[in-house]
Phi, psi and omega in degrees: 000139182281141180274142175304123185290331176292327174295315179302314181300315181296315182294319181289326174296323176295321179293324178295322178294323175296321179298321178298320177295319178297322177300319178292322175296323178297313182299318181277000180051049181297145179289338181268001184304311184303312181290324178295319180295316182291327175294319177297317179298319180295317178297318179295317181299317180297315180297314181296331176290317177302319183279354181074022178264078185294329180297312177293323178299318180294319179298317180295319180297317178298320179293324178296314178299317179306310181293320180299318179298315178297323181296333183275009177082025180240137176290117185293342182274318186257346182061028175269137177289129181267144176263326180229161176071028183292318181293320178296320176301322179294320180292322176296316176298322178296320178298318178301317180294315179299316179298314180292323178295319177302315180296314179301313182291321179293319176300319179295317176301313181301318180296316179296315179296324176299312182297317181294320179296318176298314181295318179298319178297320175298316180295318178301317179297320179295313183295316180295320178289330177292320177294316180297322181269013175065022175287335177233132180264164179298324181292325177295321180297316182292334182275349182287100179228342181244157182296324180300320181289328174295316181297318179295321180294318178297320178299319179297318181292323183283357170294333176284133185298324178293320180291322179301321177295319177297317179299319179295321178295318178299317182293351174286337181242328182236166178272171177298321178296321174302317180303314182294324178295314180296320178299319178298315179297322178295315181288332175294319177296318181296318183282347182290000000 
């Protein structure tokens, strides 16, 4: 089953906010940083597993192992046991992990926003052509305030074969609920 793309966006934005908190803990060299970082990594791994993003889950898992190796007093790049500078080695590894997690999460956000923008543009085109061809009246647009009315309007629009084809294209990247959320945003902009 496909996950609501707006849910993915919300969850990854939450993880980015947690990463910002971790960055502050790192800068202050907090004693709780190690446990907080590992907890964060576990949460990221679980989310990517839920979303079916095995590539990102694997990257997070590798970074977790990288940090764990450094915590044990081993240089994660050379795998040499360190006699001195073990804590500093751990801090360097933590920076590497934070930097890579930032990249992974930002790439994920960028991908989601790209998909949402494409879908929103398609919906805008459908709505504008429906208004132009008088499939939707100005009074109908002003009455759209509840989700049920949006759903009924979308059903009315998808009775048209061309709009039905656009809906199928949309469903390749987003869910039906995502379509309604985007449709609401489009009509909110039109009514503004």
